[in-house]
Steps between C-alpha positions, in 0.01 A plus 500: 500500500534868418730743670401608850510877526708653779591839356155636415281661766214252477449197722250264662484475876414162651367524854620212714263618772196488272594151384535377860168665587327322211649165601369546856158605373474206263612256770218619725255440218642161400498356850649151490557510126863572413597798287680417175645819352477525122795703372483435129545778241786658694295498817205665324738775393637560850827311448494126562808482720397809696151362552615148591756629749251731669233230505741254655582758768125518563493124557378369164636151434330401172547666162358448152613621157387459139818399319819317585727799447311686772557212743870471420545875541371464855723200567803696376402779742503259794128432534499140630132462586272279288420654160210362299490532123138573412514345153631187337833582335668357189676168546836641393500743796412248770860413589564862600181503706590181686855621558358826634265318740199666339167331564342395172146522371377225271174504314538213255620141485782610270603768746502252787716257302748774411519618862560143617783451251668826602481416871639153430794647313584703810446211739242682710136472598354827377174665613228577247157657512231385259296782353136421430318706237152556642389748237757768419606299192858624505706208626488203735337158501134496410283308751491190281883505477580553866508133605750414226728792590490417871568134424805598292635716783435261785639199314833675447772429762651837412195720568289580802149642466525799730203703383180535298364832380271686265451863398196729496455743207205697646541482877502881496170513311180602676238394245283200574663316211853568626416394855329183378791414270757537780287287733470236230878500455559458872247217526655321202849545643393366838348196328829437319697531824262262679532245222879514509503454876250216475744328267750497786710806418571738787575844356624752758436826311162582347454850363260696281478860622653794318484849654129546431399161637735535795325821599138406436460122482604337830418150380758536220798576725584136574870422576629829372395795288702621203489874555642739242337838443368538855853467641595815314211699638227463242185293506340355189171684483423462870587680820477272803849560628714781631776483241767759423651560153865398513632683193530873436651663191686826542714730289642850505424790269786528251396814310255789533394732220231759435246446224234729359132427457438314177836324489482123457759297696639156415464256211195541283432848642178347627369771730536877509569663834195691618710758684866592551668236712817375659584162350696247706691222328501168688742218403252213477322370192326212334825302483493511881140380522299824482217422253451747216124480551535685830536827308162473328350376827607817684735340749679724752833487676579641845748784553530687829186326625281616212357328194609614155389363163718385215552778246570274203526144378710257704836443331735204525718654770330813633177671600406867471282630782283812498562678831293806413637813666628314809863509598691188404875447494753257362553234767146510640374152584230357275279209608348302215376212715464536873424768755619857534344716767126434509486376141548146371516331159470121488560226246123459497471863387743439215319178408157662485636786291687268265215251464697212650562328835735580786694174441606627156594842635725361774659232282564759229740715704816487287829335586688829473306641798708419810313351795606658828401337831369741763400460868 
């Protein structure tokens, strides 16, 4: 992990209040389905430990991560609640997972055998979830393989089959094809679950819904919903819920200089100033997660409640902002993501301008940007 900055006037604010609000909103939507908070990728860029602690304060009791190191980081921070690994992990890392009481995912006979051996070495009966690949084609047991994987798990005295799940790649899609594909996945998954139960296996946790399905597909919520992006205040292409962005990015102006019309600030000297201007330097760059493409896209920042455009190409560590003939001073607060006065800039705004998705924007906030918990 890179250095965490503490001596540069640039930081990310994580709103505990917004996170609690989103949890309450999602719980109302989910009804009897439990909320499983996905905090992979450093809590979607918000800080995994910060997010997990605040979510636990809000009453969340189930967590999910992508890789073992993320789970063990939470364990080391005192998070004792169940943590589900969302992917099958290499056999040589299973001992650490079992020792860390991390719930395993298996999606193959080989993975089930390796998990059984690791649990046996530790003398425990360890919970696993079997992932069923219903069409994403990334990982998990294909429908014709599911019976063999389940048989391997349930025949082991060292494993208990705690859950079954699948994942939807286009639950946020609105086209007829996307809707039909998601419905097909859910029907296939339900058939697999019914077959497993008919074979005499009682599985307590059945789950399929990601954020998009949790918000728009009630029949997919099942035992619990694995909610990631929506927890942090964004909704994948849909707007059925009153969610609040949790993360803001702020900085302070570190330098102000006057430039004449025709001068070309920053690397590449890409654009001439149309008029004389005050230029504000802001200590945040592409190494911190500010995409270079935002310059060509005409992205603004907020200073003193007003929008100002970038004056030149984004650099690794700094931005140059064209403040026109307005007064601006060293130490003025700059909002890159978030609200200032009546203006707001969101991760969705950055994503549209950069030709990407809000997930990538949030997860791309650099390690050297300190996360500060507010409210």
